[in-house]
N, C-alpha and C positions, 0 to 999 in steps of 0.2 A: 504492500498498499504506500504511495504516497500522500506525505503528509504538506499542507499549504496553508500561509499565515503572511499576511501583508506582513513585511519586513519593516520596522519600523528603529529610531535608534535603543527603543526601549525597551524591544523584544531580539533589538542584538543585545544587550549589556544583560539582560537575564540569560541569557544563553554564555555568555562568556564567562559570568562569574558565576553559574552550576558547573560549568565543561569545564573551567581552566583546573579547577579546586581537585578532583576527580583525575581530571589525565595527570594533571603531576601527584597524587598517592600511590596511582597503578606504574610512572613510572614515565609514561609516554611521554612525556613531553622535560625541559631541564628545568631546574630553577636558576641559574646561571649559567655565563658564561666563563669556562674554560680560560679557552685563550684570548690574546688582545687584539690581531683582526679580523676583519671580519669572515675574507678566505679559512682562515682555517679555520675557523668554528662552523662552519660550512660545511664543513668537511670532515668535521667531528660528527657531526650527528648521522 
């Protein structure tokens, strides 16, 4: 099933506020950056 709702700033903020912490707990996104350059950080992940 595909669900659709109008994308507003409020709905995007709600999704991001709930999704990012859940992904961090599972280790799917990082908490910070290890290297000093963008190129190094992109290749690490």
